[in-house]
C-alpha positions as CSV (number, residue, x, y, z in Angstrom):
1,M,-6.5,33.8,36.0
2,K,-9.6,31.6,36.4
3,L,-10.6,29.2,33.7
4,Q,-13.8,31.0,32.9
5,H,-12.0,34.2,32.3
6,L,-10.0,32.8,29.3
7,P,-11.1,33.0,25.7
8,F,-13.5,30.2,25.0
9,E,-11.2,28.9,22.1
10,L,-8.4,28.6,24.7
11,Q,-10.7,26.8,27.1
12,L,-11.3,24.2,24.4
13,L,-7.6,23.8,23.7
14,I,-7.1,23.2,27.4
15,L,-9.8,20.5,27.5
16,D,-8.2,18.8,24.5
17,Y,-4.9,18.8,26.2
18,I,-6.3,17.4,29.5
19,Q,-8.2,14.6,27.5
20,Q,-5.1,13.6,25.5
21,D,-2.7,13.7,28.4
22,N,-4.9,11.9,31.0
23,H,-7.1,9.7,28.7
24,L,-10.1,11.0,30.5
25,D,-13.8,11.0,29.5
26,L,-14.6,14.7,30.0
27,A,-18.4,14.2,30.0
28,P,-18.8,12.8,33.5
29,I,-16.4,15.5,34.9
30,S,-18.4,18.3,33.3
31,H,-21.5,17.5,35.5
32,A,-19.7,19.5,38.3
33,C,-19.6,22.7,36.2
34,K,-22.2,24.3,34.0
35,L,-19.6,26.1,31.9
36,F,-17.5,23.0,31.6
37,S,-20.6,21.1,30.5
38,C,-21.2,23.6,27.7
39,A,-17.6,23.5,26.7
40,V,-17.7,19.7,26.4
41,A,-20.8,19.8,24.3
42,D,-19.2,22.4,22.0
43,R,-16.0,20.2,21.8
44,L,-18.1,17.4,20.5
45,I,-19.8,19.5,17.9
46,R,-16.5,20.9,16.6
47,A,-14.8,17.5,16.2
48,Q,-14.2,16.6,12.6
49,S,-14.4,12.9,13.6
50,M,-17.4,11.6,15.5
51,T,-17.3,8.2,17.2
52,L,-20.5,6.6,18.6
53,L,-19.9,3.4,20.6
54,Q,-23.1,1.9,21.9
55,T,-22.6,-0.5,24.8
56,P,-24.9,-2.4,27.2
57,T,-24.6,0.4,29.6
58,Y,-25.6,2.9,26.9
59,Q,-28.1,4.7,29.1
60,H,-25.3,5.6,31.5
61,N,-22.9,6.7,28.9
62,A,-22.6,10.5,29.6
63,S,-20.6,11.2,26.3
64,L,-23.4,9.9,24.2
65,G,-25.8,11.9,26.3
66,F,-24.0,15.0,25.4
67,L,-23.8,14.1,21.8
68,R,-27.5,13.3,21.6
69,F,-28.3,16.7,23.3
70,A,-26.0,18.7,21.0
71,A,-27.4,17.0,17.9
72,R,-31.0,17.9,18.8
73,Q,-30.3,21.6,19.3
74,N,-31.6,23.6,16.3
75,N,-28.8,26.2,16.6
76,N,-26.0,23.6,16.5
77,H,-24.6,22.7,13.1
78,F,-21.8,20.1,12.8
79,I,-18.9,20.1,10.4
80,T,-18.1,16.4,10.3
81,N,-15.5,14.7,8.1
82,N,-15.6,11.2,9.6
83,L,-18.5,9.4,11.2
84,Q,-18.0,5.9,12.8
85,A,-20.4,4.1,15.0
86,S,-21.1,0.8,16.6
87,I,-24.9,0.5,17.0
88,A,-26.7,-2.0,19.2
89,D,-30.4,-0.9,19.0
90,R,-32.7,1.6,17.3
91,S,-31.8,4.4,19.7
92,G,-28.4,4.6,18.1
93,L,-30.0,5.0,14.6
94,F,-31.7,8.2,15.9
95,I,-28.4,9.7,17.0
96,V,-26.8,8.9,13.6
97,S,-29.8,10.4,11.8
98,D,-29.5,13.6,14.1
99,I,-25.9,14.0,13.3
100,L,-26.5,13.8,9.6
101,A,-29.5,16.2,9.8
102,N,-27.4,18.8,11.7
103,Q,-24.5,19.0,9.2
104,Q,-23.9,22.7,8.0
105,R,-23.4,21.4,4.5
106,A,-23.9,18.2,2.6
107,N,-20.4,18.2,1.2
108,T,-18.1,17.9,4.3
109,M,-18.6,14.2,5.2
110,N,-15.9,12.0,3.6
111,T,-16.2,8.7,5.6
112,I,-19.0,6.8,7.1
113,H,-18.3,3.5,8.9
114,L,-21.1,1.9,10.7
115,L,-21.5,-1.5,12.5
116,V,-25.1,-2.3,12.7
117,P,-27.1,-5.5,13.3
118,Y,-28.4,-7.0,10.1
119,E,-32.0,-6.6,11.1
120,L,-31.6,-2.9,11.7
121,Q,-29.9,-2.1,8.3
122,P,-33.1,-1.5,6.3
123,E,-34.2,1.2,8.7
124,L,-30.7,2.7,8.7
125,L,-30.6,2.8,4.9
126,G,-34.0,4.6,5.0
127,R,-32.6,7.2,7.4
128,L,-29.4,7.8,5.3
129,S,-31.5,8.3,2.2
130,K,-33.1,11.4,3.8
131,H,-29.6,13.0,4.3
132,P,-27.5,12.4,1.2
133,Q,-23.8,13.5,1.3
134,T,-22.3,14.8,-1.9
135,Q,-18.6,14.2,-1.3
136,L,-18.6,10.9,0.4
137,E,-15.4,8.8,-0.3
138,K,-15.8,5.7,1.8
139,L,-19.0,4.0,3.0
140,S,-19.2,0.9,5.1
141,I,-22.2,-0.7,6.7
142,R,-21.5,-4.1,8.3
143,D,-22.9,-6.5,10.8
144,A,-20.0,-7.3,13.2
145,A,-21.5,-10.6,14.1
146,D,-22.7,-11.9,10.7
147,D,-21.9,-10.4,7.3
148,N,-23.3,-13.2,5.3
149,Q,-26.9,-12.3,5.4
150,I,-28.4,-11.0,2.1
151,M,-31.0,-8.2,2.0
152,T,-34.1,-8.9,-0.2
153,K,-32.9,-12.5,-0.8
154,S,-36.5,-13.5,-1.5
155,Y,-39.0,-11.2,-3.1
156,N,-42.1,-12.0,-1.0
157,N,-44.6,-9.6,0.6
158,A,-42.4,-9.3,3.8
159,Q,-39.5,-8.1,1.6
160,I,-41.3,-5.5,-0.5
161,G,-40.7,-2.7,2.1
162,T,-37.0,-3.6,2.3
163,L,-36.7,-3.6,-1.5
164,E,-38.2,-0.1,-1.8
165,I,-35.9,1.2,1.0
166,A,-32.8,-0.3,-0.8
167,Q,-33.9,1.3,-4.1
168,A,-34.4,4.7,-2.5
169,F,-31.0,4.3,-0.7
170,T,-29.3,3.7,-4.2
171,L,-31.0,6.7,-5.8
172,G,-31.0,9.1,-2.9
173,F,-27.7,8.4,-1.1
174,L,-25.2,6.4,-3.2
175,S,-25.9,8.3,-6.3
176,A,-25.4,11.7,-4.6
177,S,-21.7,10.8,-4.1
178,H,-21.2,8.7,-7.2
179,K,-18.4,10.9,-8.5
180,T,-16.3,10.8,-5.3
181,L,-16.9,7.4,-3.7
182,T,-13.7,5.1,-3.8
183,K,-14.9,2.4,-1.4
184,I,-18.4,0.8,-1.0
185,D,-18.5,-1.8,1.7
186,L,-22.2,-3.2,1.9
187,P,-21.9,-7.0,2.3
188,S,-25.6,-7.5,2.6
189,F,-26.7,-5.1,-0.1
190,P,-27.9,-6.8,-3.4
191,S,-25.7,-6.1,-6.4
192,S,-28.8,-6.3,-8.7
193,L,-30.1,-3.1,-7.2
194,L,-26.9,-1.2,-7.8
195,L,-27.0,-2.1,-11.4
196,T,-30.7,-1.6,-12.2
197,T,-32.0,1.1,-9.8
198,S,-29.6,4.0,-11.0
199,E,-28.0,4.7,-14.2
200,V,-25.1,6.7,-12.8
201,E,-21.6,5.3,-12.9
202,F,-19.0,5.2,-10.0
203,P,-15.8,6.2,-11.9
204,K,-13.5,6.2,-8.7
205,V,-14.7,3.0,-6.9
206,S,-11.7,0.7,-6.5
207,Y,-13.1,-1.5,-3.7
208,L,-16.6,-2.9,-3.7
209,H,-18.2,-5.4,-1.4
210,V,-21.9,-6.4,-2.1
211,A,-24.1,-9.5,-2.2
212,L,-24.1,-11.1,-5.6
213,M,-27.7,-11.3,-7.0
214,G,-29.1,-11.5,-10.5
215,H,-32.2,-12.4,-12.3
216,N,-32.5,-15.6,-14.5
217,S,-34.0,-13.6,-17.3
218,Q,-30.8,-11.7,-17.7
219,Q,-27.9,-13.0,-19.7
220,Y,-25.0,-13.4,-17.4
221,N,-22.3,-12.1,-19.6
222,Q,-24.2,-8.9,-20.3
223,L,-24.8,-8.4,-16.5
224,W,-21.0,-8.5,-15.9
225,R,-20.5,-6.0,-18.8
226,N,-23.0,-3.7,-17.1
227,F,-21.1,-4.2,-13.9
228,K,-17.8,-3.2,-15.5
229,A,-19.3,-0.2,-17.1
230,K,-20.7,1.0,-13.7
231,F,-17.4,0.4,-11.9
232,P,-14.6,0.8,-14.5
233,A,-11.9,1.6,-12.0
234,L,-12.7,-1.4,-9.7
235,R,-9.6,-3.3,-8.4
236,E,-10.9,-5.3,-5.5
237,L,-14.3,-7.1,-5.6
238,R,-15.7,-8.9,-2.6
239,L,-18.9,-10.9,-3.0
240,T,-21.3,-12.3,-0.4
241,L,-22.4,-15.4,-2.4
242,D,-25.3,-17.8,-2.0
243,R,-25.5,-21.1,-3.9
244,E,-28.6,-19.8,-5.7
245,H,-26.3,-17.3,-7.6
246,L,-23.3,-19.7,-8.1
247,A,-23.9,-19.9,-11.9
248,L,-23.8,-16.1,-12.1
249,F,-20.4,-16.0,-10.2
250,K,-18.9,-18.8,-12.4
251,S,-19.8,-16.9,-15.6
252,L,-17.4,-14.1,-14.3
253,L,-14.7,-16.7,-13.9
254,E,-15.2,-18.0,-17.5
255,D,-15.5,-14.6,-19.3
256,T,-11.9,-13.6,-20.4
257,S,-13.2,-10.7,-22.5
258,L,-14.0,-8.8,-19.3
259,F,-10.3,-8.6,-18.4
260,P,-8.1,-6.8,-17.6
261,W,-10.4,-5.3,-14.9
262,I,-10.4,-6.4,-11.3
263,K,-7.2,-7.6,-9.6
264,R,-8.4,-9.2,-6.6
265,L,-11.6,-11.3,-6.0
266,T,-12.9,-12.6,-2.7
267,I,-15.9,-14.7,-1.9
268,Q,-17.7,-15.1,1.5
269,S,-20.7,-17.2,2.2
270,N,-22.8,-18.8,5.0
271,E,-21.2,-22.1,3.7
272,C,-17.5,-22.7,3.2
273,P,-16.8,-21.9,-0.5
274,K,-14.8,-25.1,-0.7
275,T,-18.2,-27.0,-0.7
276,F,-19.2,-25.5,-4.1
277,L,-16.1,-24.3,-5.7
278,S,-13.2,-26.6,-6.6
279,Q,-9.6,-25.6,-6.3
280,Q,-8.9,-26.5,-9.8
281,E,-11.5,-24.3,-11.4
282,L,-10.2,-21.4,-9.3
283,R,-6.7,-22.0,-10.4
284,N,-7.7,-22.2,-14.0
285,S,-9.5,-18.9,-13.7
286,L,-6.5,-17.2,-12.0
287,L,-4.3,-18.3,-14.9
288,Q,-6.6,-17.3,-17.8
289,L,-8.0,-14.1,-16.6
290,N,-5.7,-11.2,-17.6
291,G,-4.7,-9.0,-14.7
292,L,-6.5,-11.0,-11.9
293,N,-3.8,-11.9,-9.5
294,R,-5.5,-13.1,-6.4
295,I,-8.7,-15.2,-5.6
296,T,-9.8,-15.9,-2.1
297,A,-12.7,-18.4,-1.9
298,G,-12.0,-21.1,0.6
299,W,-8.5,-21.3,-0.8
300,D,-6.3,-18.2,-1.1
301,M,-4.5,-18.3,-4.5
302,I,-2.0,-15.8,-5.7
303,A,-0.6,-15.5,-9.2
304,L,3.1,-15.0,-9.3
305,N,4.1,-13.1,-12.5
C-alpha cells in the first residue's frame, strides 16, 4: 500500500518514527512531495512542545519556514503546552507572536522559555501582552549573553516607552496567570513594577528572578513586606543588583521579622558582589535570618543545621 493511501493520522505516526529513529530534519525532505510537505506542517502544528532556534543561517532553515507558514494560516490553530525559543533578531519575535496568536485557547500554554537579546526584550514584552495565557506555570525571558542589564534603570525620556510596555506586561500578561505561576525568571525586569503596577498576588510562585529596584521615598522595610505579601510561597529569590539599590538589598538582610520566608538568596551584578558585600555581613545574615539556608553573592554560603 502506498503512503498516501494510509490514514493521515498513521502517516503522521510514521513520520514521527522516521524522525526519532534517524534524527532527520523532515522539512527539507518534504520539498520532494507536496503531500509530505502538508504532513510535516501539520506535525509542527500538533506538537505540544514548540522549539524555535534562530541561527545565522535562519533564512535557509526549512523547519522555521514551515512553522512560520503554518502560524500565519487563519485556519490553523495550535494547542501548545511548551514554547521554547532562542531568538536572534526581530523576525523571531514575529514567529513567537504568531504562535501565541494562533492558540486554540488561552489556557493550554504551561511553559514559555525565551532567550532574547536585552535590546529586543521590551518589544517582546509588548507582543506577549497582546496574547495573555491564563494557565502559565513557568515563564523565563533571558539574554543568553548578558543577564545583568536592568530595564528602565533610569527614568528619562528614552525610557518612558519601555516603562509603559513593562507596566502593560505586568497587568496584561503576568496577572492573567497569577494563580498558576510557580516560576518567574525575568533577570532584567524591575521588581518595583511587579509590586506597584498590579495588586494581584502570586500565591504559588516559589522561584523569582528580577532586577531589584525601589524608590527612595519608600520605606525599605515596608517594601519588603509588600514583596512577601505578593509572593508568600517564595523559596528561592535571585536578584540582579546595581550599587544604586544596595541599601535596599541590605535592608532585607537586616529584617529578621520577615523570616521564615525565602530559603535561598542569590545575587548577580555587572560587578563582582564581593566588591560591595562583605563575607562577614553575609555570614551574619545567614545565621540570624530564620529559615534562610543559602546565600550566593560572590561567596556561596550554606547554613548547616
